[in-house]
C-alpha atoms as a printed R data frame, in Angstrom:
    type eleno elety resid chain resno       x       y       z
1   ATOM     1    CA   MET     A     1 -37.672  13.551  -6.448
2   ATOM     2    CA   ASN     A     2 -38.891  13.793 -10.209
3   ATOM     3    CA   LEU     A     3 -39.026  10.122 -11.441
4   ATOM     4    CA   LEU     A     4 -38.727   9.522 -15.231
5   ATOM     5    CA   PRO     A     5 -41.123   7.610 -17.188
6   ATOM     6    CA   ARG     A     6 -39.386   4.094 -18.227
7   ATOM     7    CA   ARG     A     7 -39.010   4.620 -21.480
8   ATOM     8    CA   THR     A     8 -37.778   8.325 -21.020
9   ATOM     9    CA   ALA     A     9 -35.243   6.811 -18.667
10  ATOM    10    CA   ILE     A    10 -34.180   3.917 -20.938
11  ATOM    11    CA   VAL     A    11 -33.260   6.626 -23.797
12  ATOM    12    CA   VAL     A    12 -31.336   8.896 -21.603
13  ATOM    13    CA   PHE     A    13 -29.518   5.952 -19.867
14  ATOM    14    CA   LEU     A    14 -28.349   4.670 -23.537
15  ATOM    15    CA   ALA     A    15 -27.246   8.517 -24.360
16  ATOM    16    CA   PHE     A    16 -25.383   8.572 -21.391
17  ATOM    17    CA   ALA     A    17 -24.163   4.969 -21.961
18  ATOM    18    CA   PHE     A    18 -22.644   5.721 -25.559
19  ATOM    19    CA   ALA     A    19 -20.531   8.556 -24.157
20  ATOM    20    CA   TYR     A    20 -19.365   6.374 -21.201
21  ATOM    21    CA   PHE     A    21 -18.409   3.462 -23.538
22  ATOM    22    CA   PHE     A    22 -15.978   5.978 -25.227
23  ATOM    23    CA   SER     A    23 -14.794   7.348 -21.973
24  ATOM    24    CA   ALA     A    24 -13.611   3.919 -20.916
25  ATOM    25    CA   LEU     A    25 -12.533   2.926 -24.340
26  ATOM    26    CA   LEU     A    26  -9.963   6.026 -23.955
27  ATOM    27    CA   ARG     A    27  -9.120   4.991 -20.130
28  ATOM    28    CA   ALA     A    28  -8.178   1.445 -21.227
29  ATOM    29    CA   ILE     A    29  -6.493   2.000 -24.454
30  ATOM    30    CA   THR     A    30  -3.018   2.675 -23.270
31  ATOM    31    CA   ALA     A    31  -2.659  -0.768 -21.803
32  ATOM    32    CA   THR     A    32  -3.390  -2.220 -25.788
33  ATOM    33    CA   LEU     A    33  -1.019   0.750 -27.041
34  ATOM    34    CA   SER     A    34   1.619   0.259 -24.371
35  ATOM    35    CA   PRO     A    35   3.878  -1.949 -26.605
36  ATOM    36    CA   VAL     A    36   3.796   0.351 -29.365
37  ATOM    37    CA   LEU     A    37   4.109   3.390 -27.822
38  ATOM    38    CA   THR     A    38   6.919   1.965 -25.625
39  ATOM    39    CA   THR     A    39   8.770   1.261 -28.778
40  ATOM    40    CA   GLU     A    40   8.114   4.812 -30.540
41  ATOM    41    CA   PHE     A    41   8.698   6.972 -27.894
42  ATOM    42    CA   SER     A    42  11.282   4.878 -25.782
43  ATOM    43    CA   LEU     A    43   9.277   4.505 -22.676
44  ATOM    44    CA   ASN     A    44  10.346   2.911 -19.239
45  ATOM    45    CA   ALA     A    45   7.719   1.401 -16.623
46  ATOM    46    CA   ARG     A    46   7.888   4.691 -14.808
47  ATOM    47    CA   ASP     A    47   6.921   6.871 -18.208
48  ATOM    48    CA   LEU     A    48   4.260   4.623 -19.154
49  ATOM    49    CA   GLY     A    49   2.509   4.428 -15.618
50  ATOM    50    CA   LEU     A    50   2.799   8.290 -15.572
51  ATOM    51    CA   LEU     A    51   1.279   8.235 -18.954
52  ATOM    52    CA   ALA     A    52  -1.529   5.915 -18.126
53  ATOM    53    CA   GLY     A    53  -2.268   7.821 -15.162
54  ATOM    54    CA   GLY     A    54  -2.389  11.228 -16.858
55  ATOM    55    CA   TYR     A    55  -5.691  10.301 -17.712
56  ATOM    56    CA   PHE     A    56  -6.837   9.950 -14.246
57  ATOM    57    CA   LEU     A    57  -4.700  13.133 -13.022
58  ATOM    58    CA   GLY     A    58  -6.910  15.223 -15.353
59  ATOM    59    CA   PHE     A    59 -10.000  13.289 -14.453
60  ATOM    60    CA   SER     A    60  -9.406  13.634 -10.711
61  ATOM    61    CA   ALA     A    61  -8.533  17.602 -11.179
62  ATOM    62    CA   THR     A    62 -12.110  18.289 -12.423
63  ATOM    63    CA   GLN     A    63 -13.945  16.073  -9.532
64  ATOM    64    CA   LEU     A    64 -14.506  18.797  -6.713
65  ATOM    65    CA   PRO     A    65 -15.646  21.984  -9.158
66  ATOM    66    CA   MET     A    66 -17.843  19.334 -11.126
67  ATOM    67    CA   GLY     A    67 -19.860  18.165  -8.183
68  ATOM    68    CA   ALA     A    68 -20.933  21.567  -7.318
69  ATOM    69    CA   TRP     A    69 -21.594  21.968 -11.119
70  ATOM    70    CA   LEU     A    70 -23.314  19.237 -11.367
71  ATOM    71    CA   ASP     A    71 -25.777  20.206  -8.449
72  ATOM    72    CA   ARG     A    72 -26.618  23.437  -9.434
73  ATOM    73    CA   HIS     A    73 -26.391  23.209 -13.297
74  ATOM    74    CA   GLY     A    74 -27.200  19.930 -14.113
75  ATOM    75    CA   PRO     A    75 -25.633  16.507 -16.080
76  ATOM    76    CA   ARG     A    76 -26.718  18.053 -19.504
77  ATOM    77    CA   LYS     A    77 -24.892  20.859 -19.118
78  ATOM    78    CA   VAL     A    78 -21.771  19.650 -17.405
79  ATOM    79    CA   ILE     A    79 -21.021  16.720 -19.654
80  ATOM    80    CA   LEU     A    80 -21.285  18.750 -22.961
81  ATOM    81    CA   SER     A    81 -18.826  21.491 -21.782
82  ATOM    82    CA   LEU     A    82 -16.631  18.538 -20.467
83  ATOM    83    CA   LEU     A    83 -16.848  16.465 -23.592
84  ATOM    84    CA   SER     A    84 -15.738  19.276 -25.690
85  ATOM    85    CA   VAL     A    85 -12.414  19.090 -24.038
86  ATOM    86    CA   ALA     A    86 -11.935  15.431 -24.579
87  ATOM    87    CA   VAL     A    87 -12.272  15.797 -28.207
88  ATOM    88    CA   VAL     A    88  -9.723  18.282 -28.239
89  ATOM    89    CA   GLY     A    89  -7.803  16.010 -26.077
90  ATOM    90    CA   CYS     A    90  -8.055  13.061 -28.651
91  ATOM    91    CA   VAL     A    91  -6.771  15.543 -31.484
92  ATOM    92    CA   ALA     A    92  -3.842  16.527 -29.454
93  ATOM    93    CA   PHE     A    93  -3.232  12.989 -28.734
94  ATOM    94    CA   SER     A    94  -3.172  11.767 -32.632
95  ATOM    95    CA   LEU     A    95  -0.803  14.484 -33.387
96  ATOM    96    CA   ALA     A    96   1.947  14.199 -30.230
97  ATOM    97    CA   GLY     A    97   5.483  14.373 -31.242
98  ATOM    98    CA   GLY     A    98   7.212  13.366 -27.792
99  ATOM    99    CA   PHE     A    99   6.196  12.060 -24.460
100 ATOM   100    CA   ALA     A   100   5.444  15.364 -23.091
101 ATOM   101    CA   ALA     A   101   2.716  16.031 -25.682
102 ATOM   102    CA   LEU     A   102   1.375  12.386 -24.976
103 ATOM   103    CA   LEU     A   103   1.131  13.237 -21.387
104 ATOM   104    CA   GLY     A   104  -0.492  16.657 -21.846
105 ATOM   105    CA   ALA     A   105  -3.252  15.057 -24.436
106 ATOM   106    CA   ARG     A   106  -3.993  12.420 -21.725
107 ATOM   107    CA   VAL     A   107  -4.385  14.747 -19.145
108 ATOM   108    CA   LEU     A   108  -6.940  16.853 -21.255
109 ATOM   109    CA   ILE     A   109  -8.793  13.498 -22.207
110 ATOM   110    CA   GLY     A   110  -9.391  12.600 -18.848
111 ATOM   111    CA   ALA     A   111 -10.588  15.896 -17.818
112 ATOM   112    CA   GLY     A   112 -12.877  15.917 -20.533
113 ATOM   113    CA   VAL     A   113 -14.662  12.687 -19.893
114 ATOM   114    CA   SER     A   114 -14.684  13.118 -16.068
115 ATOM   115    CA   ALA     A   115 -18.765  13.552 -16.001
116 ATOM   116    CA   CYS     A   116 -19.262  10.687 -18.161
117 ATOM   117    CA   LEU     A   117 -20.197   8.561 -14.903
118 ATOM   118    CA   MET     A   118 -21.000  11.252 -12.662
119 ATOM   119    CA   ALA     A   119 -23.273  12.990 -14.909
120 ATOM   120    CA   PRO     A   120 -25.733   9.904 -14.813
121 ATOM   121    CA   LEU     A   121 -25.492   8.990 -11.407
122 ATOM   122    CA   THR     A   122 -25.905  12.584 -10.413
123 ATOM   123    CA   GLY     A   123 -29.178  12.404 -12.729
124 ATOM   124    CA   ASN     A   124 -30.174   8.944 -11.403
125 ATOM   125    CA   ARG     A   125 -30.272   9.971  -7.875
126 ATOM   126    CA   ARG     A   126 -33.138  12.474  -8.925
127 ATOM   127    CA   TRP     A   127 -35.004  10.359 -11.600
128 ATOM   128    CA   LEU     A   128 -34.540   6.765 -10.562
129 ATOM   129    CA   ASP     A   129 -35.698   4.963  -7.099
130 ATOM   130    CA   ALA     A   130 -33.156   3.128  -4.859
131 ATOM   131    CA   SER     A   131 -33.390   0.018  -6.637
132 ATOM   132    CA   ALA     A   132 -32.890   1.364 -10.322
133 ATOM   133    CA   GLN     A   133 -30.182   3.369  -9.354
134 ATOM   134    CA   LEU     A   134 -28.108   0.434  -8.288
135 ATOM   135    CA   ARG     A   135 -29.211  -1.413 -11.272
136 ATOM   136    CA   ALA     A   136 -28.720   1.439 -13.637
137 ATOM   137    CA   ASN     A   137 -25.105   2.208 -12.162
138 ATOM   138    CA   SER     A   138 -24.071  -1.637 -12.515
139 ATOM   139    CA   TRP     A   139 -25.151  -1.509 -16.109
140 ATOM   140    CA   MET     A   140 -23.699   1.784 -16.805
141 ATOM   141    CA   LEU     A   141 -20.137   0.141 -15.301
142 ATOM   142    CA   MET     A   142 -21.193  -2.726 -17.806
143 ATOM   143    CA   THR     A   143 -21.061  -0.355 -20.758
144 ATOM   144    CA   GLY     A   144 -17.470   0.868 -19.421
145 ATOM   145    CA   SER     A   145 -16.249  -2.835 -19.354
146 ATOM   146    CA   LEU     A   146 -17.540  -2.989 -22.926
147 ATOM   147    CA   GLY     A   147 -15.593   0.070 -23.909
148 ATOM   148    CA   MET     A   148 -12.578  -1.586 -22.318
149 ATOM   149    CA   VAL     A   149 -13.356  -4.907 -24.369
150 ATOM   150    CA   ALA     A   150 -13.505  -2.545 -27.394
151 ATOM   151    CA   SER     A   151  -9.961  -1.028 -26.381
152 ATOM   152    CA   THR     A   152  -8.560  -4.516 -26.568
153 ATOM   153    CA   LEU     A   153  -8.821  -6.863 -29.777
154 ATOM   154    CA   PRO     A   154 -10.593  -4.391 -31.810
155 ATOM   155    CA   VAL     A   155  -7.868  -1.868 -31.492
156 ATOM   156    CA   GLN     A   156  -5.106  -4.624 -31.597
157 ATOM   157    CA   TRP     A   157  -6.917  -5.380 -35.269
158 ATOM   158    CA   LEU     A   158  -7.182  -1.522 -36.456
159 ATOM   159    CA   MET     A   159  -3.591  -0.770 -35.756
160 ATOM   160    CA   PRO     A   160  -2.073  -2.511 -39.030
161 ATOM   161    CA   LEU     A   161  -4.998  -1.061 -40.867
162 ATOM   162    CA   LEU     A   162  -5.062   2.474 -39.608
163 ATOM   163    CA   GLY     A   163  -2.361   3.287 -37.258
164 ATOM   164    CA   TRP     A   164  -2.858   4.648 -33.531
165 ATOM   165    CA   ARG     A   165  -2.957   8.440 -34.555
166 ATOM   166    CA   PRO     A   166  -6.080   7.866 -37.498
167 ATOM   167    CA   LEU     A   167  -8.007   5.929 -34.140
168 ATOM   168    CA   PHE     A   168  -7.845   9.170 -32.070
169 ATOM   169    CA   TRP     A   169  -9.290  11.406 -34.720
170 ATOM   170    CA   GLY     A   170 -12.214   8.400 -34.893
171 ATOM   171    CA   LEU     A   171 -12.411   8.607 -31.194
172 ATOM   172    CA   ALA     A   172 -12.890  12.504 -31.245
173 ATOM   173    CA   VAL     A   173 -15.949  12.201 -33.828
174 ATOM   174    CA   ALA     A   174 -17.523   9.695 -31.952
175 ATOM   175    CA   LEU     A   175 -17.621  11.858 -28.898
176 ATOM   176    CA   VAL     A   176 -19.180  14.831 -30.993
177 ATOM   177    CA   VAL     A   177 -21.646  12.187 -31.870
178 ATOM   178    CA   ALA     A   178 -22.567  11.717 -28.225
179 ATOM   179    CA   MET     A   179 -22.520  15.232 -27.424
180 ATOM   180    CA   VAL     A   180 -25.474  15.727 -30.236
181 ATOM   181    CA   TRP     A   181 -27.203  12.565 -28.726
182 ATOM   182    CA   ILE     A   182 -27.248  13.885 -24.948
183 ATOM   183    CA   ALA     A   183 -27.892  17.447 -26.059
184 ATOM   184    CA   VAL     A   184 -31.088  16.043 -27.511
185 ATOM   185    CA   VAL     A   185 -32.502  13.782 -24.787
186 ATOM   186    CA   VAL     A   186 -31.240  14.310 -21.569
187 ATOM   187    CA   PRO     A   187 -34.008  16.289 -19.368
188 ATOM   188    CA   ALA     A   188 -33.262  19.996 -18.292
189 ATOM   189    CA   TRP     A   189 -32.171  20.311 -14.607
190 ATOM   190    CA   SER     A   190 -33.446  22.860 -12.035
191 ATOM   191    CA   ALA     A   191 -31.094  23.092  -8.730
192 ATOM   192    CA   PRO     A   192 -32.616  20.881  -5.946
193 ATOM   193    CA   GLU     A   193 -33.861  22.485  -2.876
194 ATOM   194    CA   GLY     A   194 -30.909  23.135  -0.337
195 ATOM   195    CA   ALA     A   195 -28.521  23.659  -3.283
196 ATOM   196    CA   PRO     A   196 -26.351  26.693  -3.090
197 ATOM   197    CA   ALA     A   197 -27.437  29.913  -5.167
198 ATOM   198    CA   ALA     A   198 -25.526  30.616  -8.365
199 ATOM   199    CA   GLY     A   199 -22.479  32.537  -7.667
200 ATOM   200    CA   ALA     A   200 -22.698  30.874  -3.867
201 ATOM   201    CA   LYS     A   201 -19.488  28.973  -3.173
202 ATOM   202    CA   ALA     A   202 -20.322  25.128  -2.516
203 ATOM   203    CA   SER     A   203 -18.712  23.680   0.253
204 ATOM   204    CA   TYR     A   204 -17.362  19.982   0.478
205 ATOM   205    CA   ALA     A   205 -17.120  20.106   4.368
206 ATOM   206    CA   ALA     A   206 -20.148  18.354   4.872
207 ATOM   207    CA   VAL     A   207 -19.476  15.364   2.451
208 ATOM   208    CA   TRP     A   208 -15.749  14.947   3.766
209 ATOM   209    CA   ARG     A   209 -17.055  15.053   7.392
210 ATOM   210    CA   HIS     A   210 -19.673  12.436   6.847
211 ATOM   211    CA   PRO     A   211 -18.501   9.270   8.557
212 ATOM   212    CA   TYR     A   212 -20.097   6.859   5.694
213 ATOM   213    CA   PHE     A   213 -18.013   8.928   3.174
214 ATOM   214    CA   ARG     A   214 -14.672   8.327   5.441
215 ATOM   215    CA   ARG     A   215 -15.293   4.800   5.796
216 ATOM   216    CA   MET     A   216 -15.578   3.945   2.281
217 ATOM   217    CA   SER     A   217 -12.670   6.083   0.906
218 ATOM   218    CA   PRO     A   218  -9.666   3.885   1.710
219 ATOM   219    CA   ILE     A   219 -11.469   0.905  -0.056
220 ATOM   220    CA   GLY     A   220 -12.115   3.152  -2.775
221 ATOM   221    CA   PHE     A   221  -8.690   4.532  -2.994
222 ATOM   222    CA   PHE     A   222  -6.838   1.190  -2.796
223 ATOM   223    CA   SER     A   223  -9.014  -1.473  -4.108
224 ATOM   224    CA   TYR     A   224 -11.515   0.081  -6.409
225 ATOM   225    CA   GLY     A   225  -8.660   2.699  -7.794
226 ATOM   226    CA   GLY     A   226  -6.283  -0.475  -8.052
227 ATOM   227    CA   LEU     A   227  -8.827  -2.475  -9.788
228 ATOM   228    CA   ILE     A   228  -9.216   0.213 -12.453
229 ATOM   229    CA   ALA     A   229  -5.000   0.431 -12.570
230 ATOM   230    CA   VAL     A   230  -4.833  -3.211 -13.286
231 ATOM   231    CA   GLN     A   231  -7.612  -3.391 -15.725
232 ATOM   232    CA   THR     A   232  -6.509  -0.412 -17.651
233 ATOM   233    CA   LEU     A   233  -2.944  -0.725 -17.683
234 ATOM   234    CA   TRP     A   234  -1.056  -3.284 -15.392
235 ATOM   235    CA   ALA     A   235  -2.549  -6.754 -16.372
236 ATOM   236    CA   VAL     A   236  -1.044  -6.436 -19.980
237 ATOM   237    CA   PRO     A   237   2.730  -5.824 -18.773
238 ATOM   238    CA   TRP     A   238   2.120  -8.651 -16.200
239 ATOM   239    CA   MET     A   239   1.401 -10.808 -18.912
240 ATOM   240    CA   ILE     A   240   4.067  -9.787 -20.851
241 ATOM   241    CA   LYS     A   241   6.816  -9.583 -18.691
242 ATOM   242    CA   VAL     A   242   6.127 -11.881 -15.898
243 ATOM   243    CA   CYS     A   243   4.246 -14.453 -18.104
244 ATOM   244    CA   GLY     A   244   6.064 -14.227 -21.400
245 ATOM   245    CA   HIS     A   245   3.318 -13.553 -23.635
246 ATOM   246    CA   THR     A   246   3.570 -11.649 -26.882
247 ATOM   247    CA   ALA     A   247   1.458  -8.416 -27.180
248 ATOM   248    CA   ALA     A   248  -1.186 -10.151 -29.280
249 ATOM   249    CA   GLN     A   249  -1.630 -12.760 -27.003
250 ATOM   250    CA   ALA     A   250  -1.705  -9.904 -24.113
251 ATOM   251    CA   ALA     A   251  -4.225  -8.198 -25.816
252 ATOM   252    CA   THR     A   252  -6.272 -11.318 -26.262
253 ATOM   253    CA   GLY     A   253  -5.761 -12.206 -22.630
254 ATOM   254    CA   LEU     A   254  -7.160  -8.229 -21.896
255 ATOM   255    CA   PHE     A   255 -10.191  -8.864 -24.170
256 ATOM   256    CA   TRP     A   256 -11.343 -11.953 -22.279
257 ATOM   257    CA   ILE     A   257 -10.764 -10.037 -18.679
258 ATOM   258    CA   ASN     A   258 -12.861  -7.473 -19.881
259 ATOM   259    CA   VAL     A   259 -15.410  -9.759 -21.238
260 ATOM   260    CA   CYS     A   260 -15.566 -11.267 -17.783
261 ATOM   261    CA   MET     A   261 -16.140  -7.885 -16.052
262 ATOM   262    CA   LEU     A   262 -19.047  -7.054 -18.576
263 ATOM   263    CA   GLY     A   263 -20.602 -10.124 -17.561
264 ATOM   264    CA   THR     A   264 -20.045  -9.460 -13.784
265 ATOM   265    CA   PHE     A   265 -21.551  -5.748 -14.046
266 ATOM   266    CA   TRP     A   266 -24.399  -7.005 -15.911
267 ATOM   267    CA   THR     A   267 -25.171  -9.631 -13.257
268 ATOM   268    CA   TRP     A   268 -25.058  -7.199 -10.305
269 ATOM   269    CA   GLY     A   269 -27.419  -5.158 -12.434
270 ATOM   270    CA   LEU     A   270 -29.741  -7.903 -12.379
271 ATOM   271    CA   VAL     A   271 -29.296  -8.976  -8.996
272 ATOM   272    CA   ASN     A   272 -29.104  -5.860  -7.034
273 ATOM   273    CA   PRO     A   273 -32.731  -4.672  -6.845
274 ATOM   274    CA   ALA     A   274 -33.545  -8.262  -5.106
275 ATOM   275    CA   LEU     A   275 -30.390  -8.108  -2.805
276 ATOM   276    CA   VAL     A   276 -31.775  -4.775  -1.749
277 ATOM   277    CA   ARG     A   277 -35.104  -5.971  -0.941
278 ATOM   278    CA   ARG     A   278 -33.775  -8.932   0.930
279 ATOM   279    CA   GLY     A   279 -31.599  -6.491   3.234
280 ATOM   280    CA   PHE     A   280 -28.222  -7.194   1.845
281 ATOM   281    CA   THR     A   281 -26.661  -3.703   2.064
282 ATOM   282    CA   ALA     A   282 -23.672  -2.365   0.044
283 ATOM   283    CA   GLU     A   283 -21.738  -2.563   3.040
284 ATOM   284    CA   ARG     A   284 -22.492  -6.267   3.837
285 ATOM   285    CA   LEU     A   285 -21.509  -7.582   0.314
286 ATOM   286    CA   ILE     A   286 -18.505  -5.350   0.481
287 ATOM   287    CA   ALA     A   287 -17.502  -7.315   3.692
288 ATOM   288    CA   TRP     A   288 -18.178 -10.699   2.865
289 ATOM   289    CA   GLY     A   289 -16.971 -10.422  -1.155
290 ATOM   290    CA   LEU     A   290 -13.765  -7.925  -1.093
291 ATOM   291    CA   PRO     A   291 -11.373 -10.667   0.755
292 ATOM   292    CA   PHE     A   292 -11.865 -13.047  -2.094
293 ATOM   293    CA   SER     A   293  -9.877 -10.733  -4.184
294 ATOM   294    CA   PHE     A   294  -6.967 -10.319  -1.888
295 ATOM   295    CA   ILE     A   295  -6.674 -14.072  -1.871
296 ATOM   296    CA   GLN     A   296  -6.564 -14.155  -5.933
297 ATOM   297    CA   LEU     A   297  -4.326 -11.244  -5.753
298 ATOM   298    CA   ALA     A   298  -2.026 -13.447  -3.505
299 ATOM   299    CA   ILE     A   299  -2.249 -16.087  -5.765
300 ATOM   300    CA   ILE     A   300  -1.131 -13.936  -8.946
301 ATOM   301    CA   VAL     A   301   1.982 -12.691  -6.999
302 ATOM   302    CA   ILE     A   302   3.105 -15.595  -5.431
303 ATOM   303    CA   ALA     A   303   2.666 -17.898  -8.444
304 ATOM   304    CA   GLY     A   304   4.595 -15.126 -10.439
305 ATOM   305    CA   ASP     A   305   5.702 -16.637 -13.960
306 ATOM   306    CA   GLY     A   306   4.131 -19.918 -12.937
307 ATOM   307    CA   LEU     A   307   0.669 -19.108 -13.983
308 ATOM   308    CA   SER     A   308   1.862 -18.847 -17.666
309 ATOM   309    CA   THR     A   309  -1.333 -19.690 -19.857
310 ATOM   310    CA   MET     A   310  -3.330 -18.927 -16.804
311 ATOM   311    CA   ALA     A   311  -2.558 -15.227 -16.374
312 ATOM   312    CA   ALA     A   312  -5.561 -14.075 -18.245
313 ATOM   313    CA   PRO     A   313  -8.156 -16.453 -16.169
314 ATOM   314    CA   ALA     A   314  -6.334 -15.390 -12.633
315 ATOM   315    CA   ILE     A   315  -6.518 -11.581 -13.651
316 ATOM   316    CA   ALA     A   316 -10.200 -12.009 -14.553
317 ATOM   317    CA   LEU     A   317 -10.824 -13.829 -11.228
318 ATOM   318    CA   TYR     A   318  -9.293 -11.109  -9.290
319 ATOM   319    CA   CYS     A   319 -10.922  -8.358 -11.219
320 ATOM   320    CA   MET     A   320 -14.540 -10.111 -11.107
321 ATOM   321    CA   SER     A   321 -13.841 -10.489  -6.965
322 ATOM   322    CA   CYS     A   322 -12.803  -7.123  -6.732
323 ATOM   323    CA   SER     A   323 -15.829  -5.775  -8.350
324 ATOM   324    CA   PHE     A   324 -17.788  -6.002  -4.722
325 ATOM   325    CA   VAL     A   325 -16.480  -2.489  -4.060
326 ATOM   326    CA   SER     A   326 -18.167  -0.990  -7.152
327 ATOM   327    CA   LEU     A   327 -21.326  -0.940  -4.965
328 ATOM   328    CA   ALA     A   328 -19.828   1.406  -2.680
329 ATOM   329    CA   GLN     A   329 -20.002   4.462  -5.319
330 ATOM   330    CA   PRO     A   330 -24.125   4.360  -5.488
331 ATOM   331    CA   ALA     A   331 -24.118   3.736  -1.735
332 ATOM   332    CA   VAL     A   332 -22.204   6.913  -1.250
333 ATOM   333    CA   GLY     A   333 -24.385   8.989  -3.540
334 ATOM   334    CA   MET     A   334 -27.725   7.575  -1.511
335 ATOM   335    CA   ALA     A   335 -26.174   8.450   1.844
336 ATOM   336    CA   PHE     A   336 -26.489  12.126   1.052
337 ATOM   337    CA   PRO     A   337 -29.481  14.380   0.530
338 ATOM   338    CA   GLN     A   338 -30.178  15.507  -3.338
339 ATOM   339    CA   ALA     A   339 -28.795  18.679  -2.982
340 ATOM   340    CA   LEU     A   340 -25.333  17.256  -1.998
341 ATOM   341    CA   ALA     A   341 -25.568  14.168  -4.299
342 ATOM   342    CA   GLY     A   342 -23.193  15.633  -6.956
343 ATOM   343    CA   ARG     A   343 -20.518  16.795  -4.652
344 ATOM   344    CA   ALA     A   344 -20.772  13.649  -2.767
345 ATOM   345    CA   LEU     A   345 -20.451  11.349  -5.916
346 ATOM   346    CA   SER     A   346 -17.913  13.495  -7.513
347 ATOM   347    CA   ALA     A   347 -15.534  13.659  -4.360
348 ATOM   348    CA   TYR     A   348 -16.089   9.835  -3.875
349 ATOM   349    CA   ASN     A   349 -14.874   9.610  -7.697
350 ATOM   350    CA   LEU     A   350 -11.989  12.032  -6.808
351 ATOM   351    CA   ILE     A   351 -10.828   9.248  -4.186
352 ATOM   352    CA   ILE     A   352 -11.094   6.460  -6.710
353 ATOM   353    CA   PHE     A   353  -9.430   8.103  -9.451
354 ATOM   354    CA   ALA     A   354  -6.525   9.771  -7.103
355 ATOM   355    CA   GLY     A   355  -6.078   5.991  -6.153
356 ATOM   356    CA   VAL     A   356  -6.013   4.887  -9.913
357 ATOM   357    CA   PHE     A   357  -3.387   7.710 -10.640
358 ATOM   358    CA   VAL     A   358  -1.246   6.749  -7.595
359 ATOM   359    CA   VAL     A   359  -1.418   2.956  -8.128
360 ATOM   360    CA   GLN     A   360  -0.647   2.987 -11.547
361 ATOM   361    CA   TRP     A   361   2.609   5.154 -11.178
362 ATOM   362    CA   GLY     A   362   3.321   3.746  -7.800
363 ATOM   363    CA   ILE     A   363   3.474   0.363  -9.264
364 ATOM   364    CA   GLY     A   364   6.072   1.566 -12.337
365 ATOM   365    CA   LEU     A   365   7.922   3.320  -9.551
366 ATOM   366    CA   LEU     A   366   8.497   0.068  -7.593
367 ATOM   367    CA   ILE     A   367   9.179  -1.844 -10.406
368 ATOM   368    CA   ASP     A   368  11.869   0.416 -11.799
369 ATOM   369    CA   GLY     A   369  13.483   0.774  -8.387
370 ATOM   370    CA   ALA     A   370  13.626  -2.699  -7.861
371 ATOM   371    CA   LYS     A   371  15.297  -3.098 -10.967
372 ATOM   372    CA   ALA     A   372  17.757  -0.530 -10.456
373 ATOM   373    CA   LEU     A   373  18.673  -2.814  -7.095
374 ATOM   374    CA   GLY     A   374  19.383  -5.670  -9.542
375 ATOM   375    CA   VAL     A   375  16.082  -7.702  -9.099
376 ATOM   376    CA   GLY     A   376  15.071  -9.368 -12.368
377 ATOM   377    CA   ASP     A   377  11.680  -8.336 -14.053
378 ATOM   378    CA   VAL     A   378   9.721 -11.162 -12.525
379 ATOM   379    CA   ALA     A   379  10.599 -10.192  -8.890
380 ATOM   380    CA   ALA     A   380  10.062  -6.711  -9.644
381 ATOM   381    CA   TYR     A   381   6.562  -6.984 -10.763
382 ATOM   382    CA   GLN     A   382   5.818  -9.532  -8.081
383 ATOM   383    CA   THR     A   383   7.274  -6.837  -5.329
384 ATOM   384    CA   ALA     A   384   5.374  -3.995  -6.609
385 ATOM   385    CA   VAL     A   385   1.913  -5.961  -6.875
386 ATOM   386    CA   GLY     A   386   2.687  -7.427  -3.342
387 ATOM   387    CA   ALA     A   387   3.054  -4.084  -2.001
388 ATOM   388    CA   PHE     A   388  -0.379  -2.766  -3.610
389 ATOM   389    CA   LEU     A   389  -2.156  -5.707  -2.267
390 ATOM   390    CA   ALA     A   390  -0.786  -5.124   1.400
391 ATOM   391    CA   CYS     A   391  -2.548  -1.522   1.145
392 ATOM   392    CA   CYS     A   392  -5.696  -3.222  -0.195
393 ATOM   393    CA   VAL     A   393  -5.650  -5.258   2.897
394 ATOM   394    CA   ALA     A   394  -5.152  -2.369   5.307
395 ATOM   395    CA   ALA     A   395  -7.862  -0.509   3.629
396 ATOM   396    CA   TYR     A   396 -10.444  -3.230   4.124
397 ATOM   397    CA   GLY     A   397  -9.183  -3.543   7.994
398 ATOM   398    CA   TYR     A   398  -9.837   0.074   8.284
399 ATOM   399    CA   PHE     A   399 -13.754  -0.268   6.444
400 ATOM   400    CA   LEU     A   400 -14.261  -3.200   9.221
401 ATOM   401    CA   TRP     A   401 -12.510  -1.171  11.997
402 ATOM   402    CA   ALA     A   402 -14.639   2.046  11.000
403 ATOM   403    CA   LYS     A   403 -18.253  -0.079  11.191
404 ATOM   404    CA   PRO     A   404 -19.042   0.625  14.865
405 ATOM   405    CA   HIS     A   405 -18.600   4.235  14.691
406 ATOM   406    CA   ASN     A   406 -21.202   4.635  11.580
407 ATOM   407    CA   GLN     A   407 -24.152   2.677  12.754
408 ATOM   408    CA   GLY     A   408 -27.022   4.421  11.454
409 ATOM   409    CA   SER     A   409 -24.952   6.761   8.784
């Protein structure tokens, strides 16, 4: 393990964080743009869910090959290659003339930014000790929350001044700046001992078979993926369609939801090293903390339009209580040797973002399906999110049930 000096580690973290900031902004911007895109392109709930999910479709498609690329070529080469695709995607999105073009551009953007978290996590597995890895991961997620904050009110304020198309040209330029910074400061990489030789086929068998990976997969798919799906899309339509908010009020609500998540991940970064020293494992914290998110989501579903002005605080509490599941990702990386770290992290990221895609589109399909049966807006949303809640509870049940089979894993 080649640990980086503290100052170098900070500079490298900041370079990756700059890229991840814009990755998260691009991930979440669909929620803020949903009213204008719905009007301009005549989108229904199913289309909106598919458009938001297109990002995660592209994101997921790169995860398995990217894991092998990260192990072999290192974070710098991989993230620079993929970010160039994101630049093309941003330009294509700004020029789109119809839904198909929008969707294709979103897929390109998702594929292009797909290494923005995996690259630093893979590097951290070699460059930082265990407690520093947990802290760096939480603070990287905090940076992502900052990007999501920027995707709300700041984007809402810029829309009348610039319009949404020029905004994506600016995002393309920002990604180019991130690429230059990463190219300058991120260390070179040599494949760790045990990694496949160049040209050899990297196998994921050891990852998929690992009992710890299997235990963490359902909560990653439904709870972690669902958290991102709510935060990056369905929070805004819920506030508008169920609670009667205007687009500006919903954007303000989403702003404060993301501020709360920023503070949550900042706190996790502060307390994680102390928790590790006291023997509080990721599994233990998830087992204790995740049920609070189920209770909060049940309150949101049952209350429906009764929440009214309390919708944003209620959704913020759900997202904050669901953040326990974010501890699973670095824990999965540390459960594998360095030679498999990139593949393990990328495979788990695939699970998470496949979950985001399924939940985002699935909620939209259920909403439209309920409406087709004559159900009103509020009841349709309650039905769809209630089904999502049931899936989360089932995944948590598997997590608890699998525990006896993973002792010592």
